[in-house]
C-alpha positions in Angstrom: 21.6 13.9 5.2 18.0 14.0 5.5 15.1 11.4 4.4 14.0 11.3 1.7 10.0 11.3 2.6 11.3 14.9 3.7 12.1 15.9 0.6 9.0 12.9 -1.4 6.7 15.9 -1.6 9.0 18.7 -3.6 10.1 16.0 -5.9 6.6 14.7 -6.7 4.7 18.0 -6.7 5.3 18.5 -10.5 4.5 15.4 -11.4 1.5 14.9 -9.5 0.2 18.4 -10.0 -0.1 17.7 -13.7 -2.5 14.7 -13.5 -4.6 16.8 -10.3 -3.0 15.7 -7.2 -2.8 18.3 -5.2 -2.9 16.0 -2.5 -0.2 13.8 -3.1 -1.0 12.3 0.6 -4.3 10.6 -0.8 -2.3 8.4 -3.2 0.4 7.6 -0.5 -2.2 6.7 2.2 -4.9 5.1 0.2 -5.1 2.2 2.2 -5.0 3.9 5.4 -8.0 6.4 4.7 -10.4 3.8 3.0 -8.8 0.2 4.6 -7.5 -3.0 2.3 -10.3 -4.0 1.2 -11.3 -0.9 -1.0 -8.1 -0.1 -1.3 -7.8 -3.6 -3.4 -10.5 -2.8 -5.4 -10.3 1.0 -6.1 -7.8 3.2 -6.6 -7.1 6.9 -7.1 -6.8 8.1 -10.7 -7.0 11.7 -10.4 -8.6 14.9 -8.3 -10.3 17.4 -10.3 -10.7 20.6 -8.7 -14.0 22.0 -8.9 -14.7 25.7 -10.1 -16.6 26.6 -6.8 -13.5 25.9 -5.3 -15.0 23.9 -2.1 -14.6 20.9 -3.4 -13.1 18.1 -5.6 -14.1 15.4 -7.5 -11.9 12.7 -6.7 -11.8 9.6 -10.1 -11.3 6.5 -9.1 -10.6 3.4 -11.5 -13.0 1.0 -9.6 -13.1 -3.2 -10.4 -16.6 -4.2 -12.1 -17.6 -5.4 -8.9 -17.0 -3.3 -6.5 -18.9 -0.3 -7.9 -22.2 -0.6 -7.4 -21.1 -0.9 -3.6 -18.8 1.7 -4.1 -21.8 4.2 -5.1 -23.9 3.2 -2.1 -21.1 3.8 0.2 -19.8 6.7 -1.4 -21.1 10.0 1.2 -19.1 7.3 4.1 -16.0 7.5 1.5 -16.1 10.8 0.9 -16.7 11.7 4.5 -13.4 9.1 5.2 -11.3 11.1 2.7 -12.4 14.4 4.1 -11.8 13.3 8.1 -8.5 12.3 7.1 -7.4 15.8 5.4 -9.4 18.4 8.5 -11.4 19.8 5.8 -14.2 18.8 2.4 -11.3 18.2 -0.4 -13.1 16.0 -1.7 -17.1 16.2 -2.7 -17.7 13.5 -4.8 -16.6 10.4 -6.6 -16.4 9.2 -9.7 -16.2 5.7 -10.9 -14.4 4.4 -14.0 -14.1 0.8 -14.6 -11.1 -0.9 -14.8 -8.8 -3.2 -13.4 -7.1 -2.4 -10.3 -4.7 -5.2 -9.0 -1.1 -4.4 -8.9 1.6 -5.9 -11.6 2.6 -9.0 -9.8 6.2 -8.8 -8.3 8.4 -11.3 -8.9 9.3 -13.1 -5.7 13.3 -13.8 -5.3 13.7 -17.5 -5.1 14.9 -19.0 -2.0 17.8 -21.7 -2.2 17.7 -24.7 0.2 20.6 -23.9 2.7 23.3 -26.4 3.3 24.7 -29.0 5.9 27.4 -26.6 7.1 24.6 -23.4 7.3 22.5 -25.8 8.9 25.0 -26.6 11.7 25.2 -23.2 12.1 22.1 -21.8 12.7 20.8 -25.0 14.7 24.0 -24.2 16.7 22.7 -20.3 17.0 19.4 -21.8 18.8 21.1 -24.5 21.1 20.0 -21.8 24.3 16.0 -22.0 23.0 14.5 -24.0 25.3 10.7 -24.1 23.9 10.4 -26.6 20.7 8.0 -24.8 19.1 9.9 -21.6 19.4 12.8 -23.2 17.6 11.1 -24.9 15.4 9.9 -21.5 13.9 13.2 -19.4 14.6 14.8 -22.3 12.2 12.3 -22.1 9.5 12.8 -18.3 10.1 16.4 -18.7 9.8 16.5 -20.9 6.8 14.6 -18.7 4.7 17.1 -15.5 5.7 19.9 -17.6 5.0 18.6 -18.9 1.6 17.5 -15.4 0.5 21.3 -14.6 0.9 23.3 -15.1 -1.6 26.3 -17.6 -1.2 
């Protein structure tokens, strides 16, 4: 058995290579590279290799409200990307306006736990002396138990 992360680059190389993503890590680590604020309003579309082979153009989908700020901060963003990879992977950015919001994920419903489950939960928390900690653990326990199917 090998971890999925070890096989992922080989699996995704063909699909990502067609879109210009020789640097699949750019997609996987985008939030860590640019930070959560920018990652929420800008997303990499493709990496276009330059003719001079010195750097590439990173095409980003950007929310309209952030485009001007991103254009102003382009040197810093490029610097962070290149520092992450350890070489001049990106020479400039190309911005495309569009929605970046991820599709909403359905949150599974959490059922109310029954009286028997509540008694069992509080029986497990008898040894916790701190009231606020016991209440927090009880709330967590209700969510965990309620998330499981009966």
